[in-house]
Each structure stands twice: as structure tokens, then as C-alpha cells.
C-alpha positions as CSV (number, residue, x, y, z in Angstrom):
1,X,18.1,-14.6,-49.0
2,X,17.6,-18.6,-48.7
3,X,15.1,-20.9,-49.8
4,X,14.8,-21.6,-46.1
5,X,15.0,-18.1,-44.7
6,X,12.3,-17.5,-47.5
7,X,9.8,-19.8,-45.9
8,X,10.7,-19.0,-42.5
9,X,9.8,-15.1,-43.0
10,X,6.1,-16.9,-44.7
11,X,5.2,-18.4,-42.0
12,X,6.4,-15.6,-39.7
13,X,8.9,-17.2,-37.7
14,X,11.9,-15.5,-36.4
15,X,15.4,-16.9,-36.2
16,X,14.5,-17.3,-32.7
17,X,11.8,-18.9,-32.6
18,X,13.5,-22.2,-33.6
19,X,16.8,-23.8,-32.3
20,X,19.6,-21.4,-33.4
21,X,21.4,-23.8,-35.4
22,X,18.5,-25.2,-37.3
23,X,19.3,-23.1,-40.2
24,X,22.7,-21.1,-40.0
25,X,22.8,-18.3,-42.6
26,X,26.8,-18.5,-42.6
27,X,26.9,-21.7,-44.1
28,X,28.3,-22.0,-47.4
29,X,25.9,-24.4,-49.2
30,X,22.5,-23.2,-48.1
31,X,20.3,-25.0,-50.9
32,X,22.3,-28.6,-50.3
33,X,19.1,-31.2,-48.7
34,X,21.7,-33.0,-47.1
35,X,23.7,-29.7,-45.6
36,X,20.1,-29.1,-44.2
37,X,20.1,-32.5,-42.0
38,X,23.8,-32.0,-41.2
39,X,22.3,-28.4,-39.5
40,X,19.7,-30.1,-37.9
41,X,20.9,-32.7,-36.1
42,X,22.9,-30.4,-34.8
43,X,20.2,-28.1,-33.7
44,X,19.1,-31.4,-31.5
45,X,16.4,-31.9,-33.8
46,X,15.7,-35.6,-35.3
47,X,14.6,-36.5,-38.5
48,X,13.7,-39.4,-39.5
49,X,13.7,-41.5,-42.7
50,X,10.7,-41.1,-43.6
51,X,11.6,-37.1,-44.5
52,X,14.6,-37.6,-46.3
53,X,13.2,-36.9,-49.5
54,X,10.6,-33.9,-48.4
55,X,9.8,-30.6,-49.1
56,X,12.1,-28.4,-47.9
57,X,8.5,-27.0,-46.8
58,X,7.7,-30.2,-44.5
59,X,11.4,-30.2,-43.4
60,X,10.9,-26.7,-41.8
61,X,7.3,-27.8,-40.6
62,X,8.9,-31.5,-39.0
63,X,11.5,-29.8,-37.4
64,X,9.8,-26.7,-35.4
65,X,6.8,-28.3,-34.2
66,X,8.8,-29.3,-30.5
67,X,9.8,-25.7,-30.4
68,X,9.9,-24.6,-26.6
69,X,6.7,-23.3,-25.8
70,X,8.1,-19.6,-25.0
71,X,9.9,-19.1,-27.6
72,X,7.6,-16.9,-29.9
73,X,5.2,-14.8,-27.4
74,X,4.9,-12.0,-29.8
75,X,2.5,-14.7,-31.8
76,X,0.4,-15.6,-28.7
77,X,-3.1,-15.6,-30.1
78,X,-6.3,-16.4,-27.3
79,X,-8.3,-19.1,-29.3
80,X,-10.8,-20.2,-26.2
81,X,-11.7,-19.5,-22.5
82,X,-12.9,-22.6,-20.6
83,X,-14.4,-23.4,-16.9
84,X,-15.2,-25.7,-14.3
85,X,-16.9,-25.1,-11.1
86,X,-16.1,-26.0,-8.1
87,X,-17.2,-26.4,-4.2
88,X,-14.8,-24.1,-2.9
89,X,-16.1,-21.4,-0.9
90,X,-19.9,-23.0,-2.0
91,X,-19.1,-22.2,-5.2
92,X,-16.4,-20.8,-7.3
93,X,-15.3,-21.2,-10.9
94,X,-12.2,-21.6,-12.1
95,X,-11.2,-20.5,-15.8
96,X,-8.7,-21.5,-18.5
97,X,-8.1,-19.6,-21.4
98,X,-6.1,-21.2,-24.4
99,X,-3.9,-20.3,-26.9
100,X,-2.4,-20.9,-30.3
101,X,1.0,-22.3,-29.1
102,X,-0.8,-24.8,-26.4
103,X,0.1,-22.6,-23.5
104,X,-2.4,-21.9,-21.0
105,X,-3.6,-19.5,-18.1
106,X,-5.8,-20.2,-14.9
107,X,-8.0,-17.7,-13.3
108,X,-10.5,-17.5,-11.1
109,X,-13.7,-16.1,-10.7
110,X,-14.4,-14.8,-7.2
111,X,-16.4,-17.0,-4.3
112,X,-19.7,-17.1,-5.1
113,X,-19.6,-15.4,-8.1
114,X,-21.1,-16.1,-11.8
115,X,-19.0,-18.1,-14.3
116,X,-20.9,-16.0,-16.8
117,X,-19.0,-12.8,-15.4
118,X,-16.1,-14.5,-17.3
119,X,-18.0,-16.4,-20.4
120,X,-19.2,-12.8,-21.6
121,X,-15.6,-12.0,-22.2
122,X,-14.7,-14.6,-24.4
123,X,-15.6,-12.9,-27.5
124,X,-13.8,-10.1,-26.6
125,X,-10.2,-11.8,-25.8
126,X,-10.4,-14.2,-29.2
127,X,-7.4,-13.6,-31.6
128,X,-5.6,-11.5,-29.1
129,X,-2.0,-11.6,-27.7
130,X,-2.5,-12.6,-24.0
131,X,0.9,-10.8,-23.4
132,X,-0.9,-7.3,-23.7
133,X,-2.4,-7.7,-20.2
134,X,-2.9,-4.0,-19.6
135,X,-4.3,-3.3,-22.9
136,X,-6.8,-6.2,-23.0
137,X,-7.7,-5.3,-19.5
138,X,-8.5,-1.9,-20.1
139,X,-10.4,-2.8,-23.0
140,X,-12.3,-5.4,-20.6
141,X,-12.8,-3.5,-17.2
142,X,-15.9,-1.5,-17.8
143,X,-17.9,-5.1,-17.5
144,X,-16.6,-5.3,-13.6
145,X,-18.3,-4.3,-10.7
146,X,-17.8,-3.8,-7.3
147,X,-17.4,-7.1,-4.8
148,X,-18.8,-10.2,-7.2
149,X,-19.3,-8.2,-10.3
150,X,-15.7,-7.7,-10.9
151,X,-15.2,-11.7,-10.9
152,X,-15.1,-12.4,-14.7
153,X,-12.5,-9.4,-15.2
154,X,-10.3,-10.5,-12.1
155,X,-10.7,-13.9,-13.7
156,X,-9.1,-13.3,-17.1
157,X,-6.7,-10.8,-16.0
158,X,-5.1,-13.8,-13.5
159,X,-4.8,-16.1,-16.5
160,X,-3.4,-13.4,-19.0
161,X,-0.7,-13.3,-16.4
162,X,-0.3,-17.0,-16.4
163,X,0.4,-17.4,-20.1
164,X,2.8,-14.4,-19.7
165,X,4.3,-15.8,-17.6
166,X,4.8,-19.1,-19.1
167,X,5.1,-17.3,-22.7
168,X,8.4,-15.7,-21.2
169,X,9.6,-18.4,-18.9
170,X,9.5,-16.4,-15.6
171,X,7.5,-15.8,-12.5
172,X,4.7,-13.4,-12.5
173,X,6.4,-11.8,-9.6
174,X,8.8,-11.1,-12.0
175,X,7.0,-9.4,-14.4
176,X,5.1,-7.0,-11.7
177,X,8.6,-5.7,-11.3
178,X,10.3,-7.9,-8.9
179,X,10.1,-9.7,-5.4
180,X,10.8,-8.0,-1.5
181,X,10.3,-11.5,-0.1
182,X,10.3,-15.3,-0.7
183,X,8.0,-16.8,1.4
184,X,4.2,-14.8,2.1
185,X,2.5,-14.7,5.4
186,X,-0.8,-15.6,6.2
187,X,-3.3,-15.0,8.4
188,X,-5.9,-17.8,9.3
189,X,-9.7,-17.4,11.5
190,X,-9.5,-18.1,14.8
191,X,-11.5,-21.6,15.1
192,X,-14.5,-21.9,17.3
193,X,-15.5,-24.1,20.1
194,X,-18.4,-25.6,22.4
195,X,-15.9,-24.8,25.2
196,X,-13.1,-22.9,26.7
197,X,-10.6,-26.1,27.0
198,X,-12.0,-27.2,23.6
199,X,-10.7,-24.1,21.8
200,X,-7.6,-23.5,23.6
201,X,-6.6,-27.0,21.8
202,X,-7.6,-26.0,18.7
203,X,-6.1,-22.8,19.2
204,X,-2.7,-24.6,19.8
205,X,-3.0,-26.4,16.8
206,X,-3.6,-23.9,14.4
207,X,-0.7,-21.9,16.2
208,X,1.5,-24.3,17.3
209,X,0.8,-27.6,14.8
210,X,0.0,-25.4,11.6
211,X,2.2,-22.8,12.4
212,X,0.3,-19.9,11.8
213,X,1.6,-16.6,12.9
214,X,-1.0,-14.3,12.7
215,X,-5.0,-14.7,13.8
216,X,-8.5,-13.2,13.5
217,X,-12.1,-14.1,14.9
218,X,-15.4,-13.7,14.2
219,X,-16.8,-10.4,16.3
220,X,-20.4,-10.4,15.1
221,X,-23.3,-9.2,17.1
222,X,-24.9,-13.0,16.2
223,X,-22.6,-13.7,19.0
224,X,-25.0,-12.2,21.4
225,X,-28.1,-14.4,20.6
226,X,-30.3,-15.3,23.5
227,X,-28.4,-12.8,25.7
228,X,-31.5,-10.4,27.2
229,X,-30.7,-7.1,27.0
230,X,-27.6,-6.8,24.4
231,X,-29.7,-5.4,21.0
232,X,-31.9,-3.3,20.1
233,X,-34.1,-3.6,17.8
234,X,-32.6,-7.0,16.8
235,X,-35.6,-8.7,16.6
236,X,-37.1,-6.8,14.1
237,X,-34.6,-8.3,11.9
238,X,-34.5,-11.8,12.6
239,X,-35.0,-15.1,10.1
240,X,-37.0,-17.8,11.3
241,X,-34.4,-19.2,13.1
242,X,-34.2,-16.2,15.3
243,X,-30.3,-15.3,13.2
244,X,-29.5,-11.9,11.8
245,X,-28.3,-13.9,8.7
246,X,-25.5,-11.6,6.8
247,X,-25.6,-13.6,4.2
248,X,-29.3,-14.9,3.8
249,X,-32.0,-14.8,1.3
250,X,-30.7,-12.4,-1.3
251,X,-33.7,-12.5,-3.1
252,X,-35.7,-10.4,-0.5
253,X,-34.2,-7.0,-1.2
254,X,-35.2,-5.8,2.5
255,X,-33.6,-8.3,4.1
256,X,-31.7,-7.7,6.9
257,X,-28.4,-9.1,5.0
258,X,-29.1,-6.7,2.0
259,X,-30.0,-3.5,4.3
260,X,-26.9,-1.5,4.4
261,X,-25.2,-1.0,7.8
262,X,-26.7,2.8,8.6
263,X,-30.3,1.6,7.9
264,X,-30.7,-1.1,9.9
265,X,-31.1,0.6,13.6
266,X,-29.7,-2.2,15.3
267,X,-27.6,-0.8,18.6
268,X,-25.7,-2.7,20.8
269,X,-25.9,-2.2,24.8
270,X,-23.4,-2.0,27.4
271,X,-23.9,-5.4,28.2
272,X,-23.8,-6.7,24.7
273,X,-20.6,-4.5,24.5
274,X,-19.4,-6.7,27.6
275,X,-19.9,-10.0,26.0
276,X,-18.5,-8.8,22.9
277,X,-15.0,-7.5,25.2
278,X,-15.3,-10.8,27.1
279,X,-15.1,-13.0,23.6
280,X,-12.2,-10.9,22.7
281,X,-10.4,-11.6,26.0
282,X,-10.7,-14.9,26.0
283,X,-9.2,-15.4,22.7
284,X,-6.4,-13.0,23.9
285,X,-6.0,-15.1,26.9
286,X,-5.5,-18.0,24.9
287,X,-3.1,-16.4,22.0
288,X,-1.6,-14.1,24.3
289,X,0.6,-10.8,22.5
290,X,3.0,-12.1,20.3
291,X,0.4,-13.0,17.6
292,X,-1.5,-10.2,15.9
293,X,-5.1,-10.7,16.1
294,X,-7.6,-9.2,13.8
295,X,-11.6,-8.7,13.7
296,X,-14.5,-9.2,11.5
297,X,-18.0,-10.0,10.9
298,X,-19.8,-7.7,13.3
299,X,-23.0,-7.4,11.8
300,X,-24.5,-4.1,10.7
301,X,-25.6,-1.6,12.6
302,X,-24.2,2.1,12.0
303,X,-20.9,3.7,12.9
304,X,-22.0,5.4,16.2
305,X,-22.1,1.7,17.8
306,X,-19.3,0.9,15.6
307,X,-17.2,3.2,17.9
308,X,-18.5,2.0,20.7
309,X,-17.5,-1.5,19.9
310,X,-14.0,-0.4,19.0
311,X,-13.2,1.2,22.3
312,X,-14.5,-1.4,24.3
313,X,-12.0,-3.6,22.7
314,X,-9.4,-1.2,22.3
315,X,-7.2,-2.4,25.2
316,X,-6.9,-5.8,23.4
317,X,-4.8,-4.2,20.7
318,X,-6.5,-5.8,17.9
319,X,-4.7,-6.2,14.3
320,X,-7.7,-4.1,13.1
321,X,-11.5,-3.7,12.8
322,X,-12.3,-4.9,9.5
323,X,-15.5,-3.5,7.3
324,X,-17.6,-2.1,10.5
325,X,-19.7,-0.2,7.8
326,X,-19.9,-0.5,3.8
327,X,-16.9,0.9,1.9
328,X,-18.3,3.3,0.3
329,X,-19.5,5.4,3.0
330,X,-15.9,6.9,2.6
331,X,-16.7,10.1,5.3
332,X,-18.1,7.6,7.9
333,X,-14.5,5.5,7.5
334,X,-12.7,8.9,8.7
335,X,-14.9,9.3,11.6
336,X,-14.3,6.3,12.9
337,X,-10.8,6.1,12.0
338,X,-9.8,9.2,13.9
339,X,-11.9,8.4,16.7
340,X,-10.4,4.8,17.6
341,X,-6.8,3.8,18.1
342,X,-7.2,0.3,16.7
343,X,-6.6,0.9,13.1
344,X,-9.5,0.5,10.5
345,X,-9.6,-1.6,7.6
346,X,-11.8,-2.3,4.6
347,X,-11.5,-2.5,0.8
348,X,-12.6,-6.8,-0.1
349,X,-15.3,-5.8,-2.3
350,X,-14.1,-2.6,-4.3
351,X,-13.0,-2.4,-8.2
352,X,-10.3,-0.1,-9.1
353,X,-7.2,1.7,-7.7
354,X,-9.8,4.9,-8.2
355,X,-12.8,3.5,-5.6
356,X,-9.6,2.8,-3.0
357,X,-8.1,6.8,-3.7
358,X,-11.0,8.7,-2.0
359,X,-10.1,6.1,1.3
360,X,-6.4,6.3,1.3
361,X,-6.5,10.5,0.4
362,X,-7.8,11.1,3.6
363,X,-6.6,8.2,5.4
364,X,-9.9,7.1,6.4
365,X,-8.8,3.9,6.9
366,X,-5.0,2.8,8.4
367,X,-4.8,-0.5,6.3
368,X,-6.7,-1.6,3.1
369,X,-7.6,-4.7,2.1
370,X,-8.2,-5.8,-1.2
371,X,-9.5,-8.9,-2.8
372,X,-7.3,-9.6,-5.7
373,X,-10.3,-11.8,-7.6
374,X,-12.7,-8.2,-7.4
375,X,-9.9,-5.5,-7.0
376,X,-8.8,-6.1,-10.7
377,X,-6.4,-8.5,-10.4
378,X,-2.3,-8.7,-10.1
379,X,-1.4,-5.2,-11.7
380,X,-4.1,-3.8,-10.6
381,X,-3.4,-4.8,-6.8
382,X,0.1,-4.1,-7.0
383,X,-1.3,0.1,-7.7
384,X,-3.3,-0.1,-5.3
385,X,-0.9,-1.6,-2.7
386,X,1.9,1.2,-4.0
387,X,-0.8,4.1,-4.0
388,X,-1.2,3.2,-0.6
389,X,2.7,3.1,0.4
390,X,3.0,6.6,-1.1
391,X,0.4,7.6,1.4
392,X,1.7,5.6,4.7
393,X,-0.9,2.7,4.6
394,X,-0.1,-0.3,4.5
395,X,-2.5,-3.1,2.6
396,X,-3.5,-6.6,3.5
397,X,-4.9,-9.1,1.2
398,X,-8.7,-10.6,1.6
399,X,-8.8,-14.3,-0.2
400,X,-11.5,-16.4,-0.1
401,X,-11.0,-19.2,-3.3
402,X,-9.0,-22.4,-4.8
403,X,-5.4,-22.5,-4.7
404,X,-5.6,-20.8,-8.4
405,X,-6.3,-17.5,-6.7
406,X,-4.7,-17.9,-3.9
407,X,-1.4,-18.0,-5.9
408,X,-2.2,-15.0,-8.0
409,X,-2.2,-13.5,-4.5
410,X,0.8,-14.6,-3.5
411,X,2.7,-13.0,-6.6
412,X,1.1,-9.8,-6.1
413,X,1.7,-10.1,-2.3
414,X,5.6,-10.7,-2.8
415,X,5.7,-7.8,-5.3
416,X,4.5,-4.9,-3.0
417,X,6.2,-3.6,-0.4
418,X,4.0,-3.0,2.1
419,X,2.4,-5.9,2.2
420,X,1.2,-7.3,5.7
421,X,-0.4,-10.6,5.6
422,X,-3.1,-12.6,3.0
423,X,-6.4,-14.4,4.1
424,X,-6.2,-17.9,3.5
425,X,-9.8,-19.4,4.1
426,X,-9.6,-22.9,3.4
427,X,-7.1,-24.1,5.9
428,X,-9.4,-26.8,7.5
429,X,-10.3,-27.6,4.3
430,X,-8.2,-31.1,3.8
431,X,-8.4,-31.4,-0.3
432,X,-7.9,-27.8,-1.2
433,X,-4.0,-28.0,-1.6
434,X,-4.0,-30.9,-3.4
435,X,-6.7,-29.1,-6.4
436,X,-3.7,-27.9,-8.0
437,X,0.5,-29.4,-8.8
438,X,3.0,-26.8,-7.9
439,X,5.6,-27.2,-11.3
440,X,8.3,-26.4,-9.3
441,X,7.8,-29.6,-6.9
442,X,7.6,-26.9,-3.4
443,X,4.9,-27.3,-1.2
444,X,2.4,-24.8,-1.5
445,X,2.3,-23.7,2.1
446,X,4.7,-24.5,5.2
447,X,4.0,-23.3,8.6
448,X,2.0,-20.6,7.8
449,X,3.5,-19.0,5.3
450,X,3.0,-19.4,1.2
451,X,6.0,-20.8,-0.5
452,X,6.8,-18.2,-3.4
453,X,7.8,-20.0,-6.7
454,X,10.9,-18.6,-7.3
455,X,11.9,-19.9,-10.8
456,X,8.8,-21.9,-12.1
457,X,6.8,-19.7,-15.2
458,X,3.7,-17.9,-14.9
459,X,1.6,-18.8,-11.4
460,X,3.8,-21.7,-10.8
461,X,0.6,-24.5,-10.8
462,X,-1.6,-26.9,-12.6
463,X,-4.2,-28.1,-12.0
464,X,-4.8,-32.0,-10.4
465,X,-7.6,-32.8,-12.3
466,X,-8.8,-35.6,-11.0
467,X,-8.6,-33.7,-7.4
468,X,-10.4,-31.0,-8.7
469,X,-12.9,-33.4,-10.9
470,X,-13.9,-35.0,-7.7
471,X,-15.5,-31.3,-6.0
472,X,-17.1,-29.9,-9.1
473,X,-20.7,-28.1,-8.2
474,X,-23.3,-30.8,-8.4
475,X,-25.3,-27.8,-10.9
476,X,-22.5,-28.0,-13.1
477,X,-20.3,-31.1,-13.8
478,X,-18.8,-30.0,-16.9
479,X,-15.4,-29.8,-17.1
480,X,-13.8,-27.3,-19.5
481,X,-15.5,-28.3,-22.2
482,X,-15.5,-26.0,-25.9
483,X,-18.0,-22.7,-25.0
484,X,-18.7,-21.9,-28.8
485,X,-21.4,-20.4,-27.3
486,X,-20.0,-17.1,-26.2
487,X,-17.5,-16.5,-29.2
488,X,-19.5,-13.7,-30.8
489,X,-19.5,-10.5,-29.7
490,X,-23.0,-8.8,-30.5
491,X,-22.6,-5.2,-29.3
492,X,-20.7,-2.0,-29.3
493,X,-18.7,-1.3,-26.5
494,X,-17.3,1.5,-26.3
495,X,-18.2,3.7,-23.3
496,X,-18.1,8.1,-24.7
497,X,-19.4,8.8,-27.9
């Protein structure tokens, strides 16, 4: 073994970790300094005169400092986890995981969740190889929960795949097994307006100018405000403004928004059902039947009223009825699904495949609807889609975050066969797309479809720092500052004896 090779071994480097021609094992004079310079030049490494008489160790260090960042994935180590909190959807935090090779990964803590869900995981990540995505996920998934409580685990998982893709110089979809599609169909909320004429203009803009081929509209009992005789028992639950505030005061445990659907005893009268059906009829009249139309945000009432509402709008051939009751009420979903012809859908607040299985196994829903920032990240969401596919159940995807989470969804959707459409919740936010730059020069979205990175490694995006800084949350203007206070692990985490 030559001195050069011994030194590389000491450093833990392999030939493939540096330019192949830096040290040629077959050369006759392996100890010749002049021969080393010659070989370095052949390998494309420029060494200045100051190094002509340096020890071989310094020469190797100098010659390898410009090694391609995706040269040694097996030697990657996580060194830091940092965050920046944006105003997207009120409050959404982006996280960045750094490594010893300068490669970093971007992830996102779900909209409305606390960045500390991710920061608490830092002490469990430091020193680990980020390319061991599944192993790391299994070690931290116990710290996730349903809905926003999963935000930290899922954000970390996104960032790990971003690093892994960059390390191996391939897009994330390739690491998930390959792609079924090159562009991802998006679905968009139908804009509301003060008059049918104005709404038609907005609808035409959404379809013809923006190019969306799938729309969703709210169809909630909140739309019945001020209509006498439309609801039973609604006044008991109204706030000071006379609204049924589904996202109201979360500090009041007994508020309308915190009360599970079967326990409000709000009922929709026939008059109320007629009014809601008219709303759908108006939109369908403008939209026609060439474009799928889904519905959401009905309010908190029980599954009996959900069935009655579903039957009242059945003739409009809606794409789905979303989250009529809470996701964990599996038997009630089964009864609604059996009673209605319109597809039933839930899942945006479900964490992990094991919690989707009860719904899928008995076909309690026709479509699953995971939010990747809650469901477990890219790989777990693909597993959810694959399991649903085996049972003849389709998958749409809920998404309401920054372009970081959006792109994680795009890669997962590309790799999942039974995918239908991905939600885009910030269509009319003018600066949303400019939060990131694509690393391959493509547009993020073209005419209602997300463009899949076909060659760009990882998620295929970088943050546009100046734009993100313009939209930091007023409560926390820090921008990926060091987080040493989260370095120390202070508990024994094993969940079995």
C-alpha cells in the first residue's frame, strides 16, 4: 500500500470518494512528488505553487476539498437542525437539516403546527447518517401524533429525503421506486364572490387563465347564516359574531370547533338542504360537467345529516364528500359510504398507515386523502397509497403549506399509481411560488399541473432567501439561526420494557 493510499484509508476515504485520477494505483513511481502533481493535473485538480513542497497529507486535503458533494453518502452525518417560520396559512415553519458535507435538506412542519415539534427531535438526529431515512423515521415516529402533532416527524422525513436525493444525485421520486407521471394534477378551491356574475368571472379565471382541471368548493352550514329555519340548534353554538367558528377559540375546550361532530346535535332542515343544493347547482351551472368538483368544510353535525346532505347533492356528481365526520369514526364512515353514491373521503389528519388501514380494510371510504405533512412523510404516504391501491381505493392528497411541502407531495404523487389530484391551497397568493427557486430551471406550476423534476436531485428546489425573509412570521423573525439549546437528549425513549 502506497503512502497516499495509507493516508486515504486513515481519513476513511475511498477512491470513488475523490476524482478517480487523483491517485493512480498502477503508476510505477508511487512515492514521487512530481508524479503526484502530474496525476492531480490529469484529474482536473489545480494545485498552486504554494503547495509544491507540502507534505502529502496537505496535498491530499487540498486536492479533495472540492470533491463533488454527492461523492460519499455513506460518510454523511447530521450536524444541525434549524428553522424559519413563515406566514403561509397563518403560521408554517420550514426546517433545514445540515450535514458534515455541506449538503442540507429542506422540510416543513405542517401549517398551524409548532416548530418545536421538529426541534425536539434534533437530539435524536445529531450524528446519524441522513440517508438511513427509514431507520431514522422508525426511531422518531413515536414522537408524532394525529394532525398537527405529526408535523415535526414528517418535516424531518421530508428533509432527509431531500438530503438523500442530493447525496445520490437523483430526484426523490426515483428513491421511492420511480415515477408513473411527469406532471401532477392539482385541484383548487373555487373562489367565492358577492354575486353570481362576479363568481362566474372568477371561475373562468380559475379554469381558462390559470388552467385548473379540478376544483373544490366549501359547502358548510355556515353558508346558512341568516336564513331562518335552515338549521336546528345552531344558535347554542354560535360565537359573539353569530358564526359557527370551526377554527375558533381553541382555548375553549367546549367550543363548537372543539366539539366532535356527533355531539353538537345540530341538524339541517329540508329548507337548509335546499339552500346548500342551490349553491352546488350554481357552481355546476357555471362549471359544467367536464371538470370534477369536490366539496369540503360542511361543519359539525352527525353522520345522519351527512347522509341527508349527500343525497341532496347526489345528482350533481360531486368528486367527493370530504371529512363529513371525524376520521376515526370508522363505522360511521362505513354507513355513509354504503348509503351514498357520491364518493366519501377522509384522511388529512391521519398519522401513519396503520391508522388508515381500518378505513381501507372495510372500504369505509372510496378515496383516502393523506396530508403528507401529517401522514408520515414521503415513504409512509406512498405506502398508504399502495395499500389503498391493493384494495381498490384511490388516493387524493391534501396540501396547505409552502412550496417545500408542496414539492414533497409532488414527488410522492409521481411515485404512486392510484393518485388522483393534489390540493394547492395558495393559488392566489402572489408571492407563494417565489419562496423557492427550482434547481433545474423549470416552472413550479404550469396551467394547473405541477412540473416534476426529472433530473434535479432531492426535492429540486432551493429557498429564495430574500423572499422568505420578507414573509417571516412577526412573532419570530429568526432565519435558520443555530439551535444549540436542542442538542441534548434528556430522556430514555424506548417504548417497551
